C-alpha positions, 0 to 999 in steps of 0.5 A: 600822877601821870594820866594816860588815855585809850579806852573810854571811861564810860565803857569801863564804868558800864562794863564794870557795873554789868560784870561785877555788881549784883543784878538788882543794883546794876541799873541804878548804879549805871544810871548814877555813874552816868549822871554828873549830878548823881555820880556822888550818890554812887561814890559815897557808897564806896567805903562800905560797898555791899553790892559786889557779886561774890562769884567774881570776887577774889580776896587778895591774901594779906601777904600780897597787899602791897601795891607792887604785888597787886599790880603783878597779879593784875598784869598776870591776869591780862591788865594793861598798863592803864586803868580807869578809876571810880573813886571817892578820892576826887583827884582820882575819880573819872580818870584813866591812870597808870595802873601801878601809880593808881595802886600806889595812891589807893592801897591802904588808904581805905578809900572806896575805889574801883580800878577797871583794868579790862572792861567787864573782865578784870578790875581791882576794888578796895574799900575800908574793909577789904581788897579784891580782884574782880575777874570774869 
């Protein structure tokens, strides 16, 4: 998978937590993500993640569950070509990736993964149960 760089991962992660997680879990999740020793504690929650703020979650209709369709939705909402991954898939976690390639890797694998597209404004989340566009 091709890697790309531009916006810092810490900015993406902290903005994602503040924008899209329920307030009662934000501080703890931000601390876990920022700690190399504790990051795995956060990642192991991703397959059955329950802390998304419902007001900012939009389910993706089943007809649009293909990676290319999801990429089109995100690009239309202002995503750039790159995204930041927070994922239980260790080969993806903590990396800036090309959006379409990242989606090809994760969609349908039922791996808990956030793809931050615009820090604090636009992201994608998939777990074992659902696929969401996160938008503020």
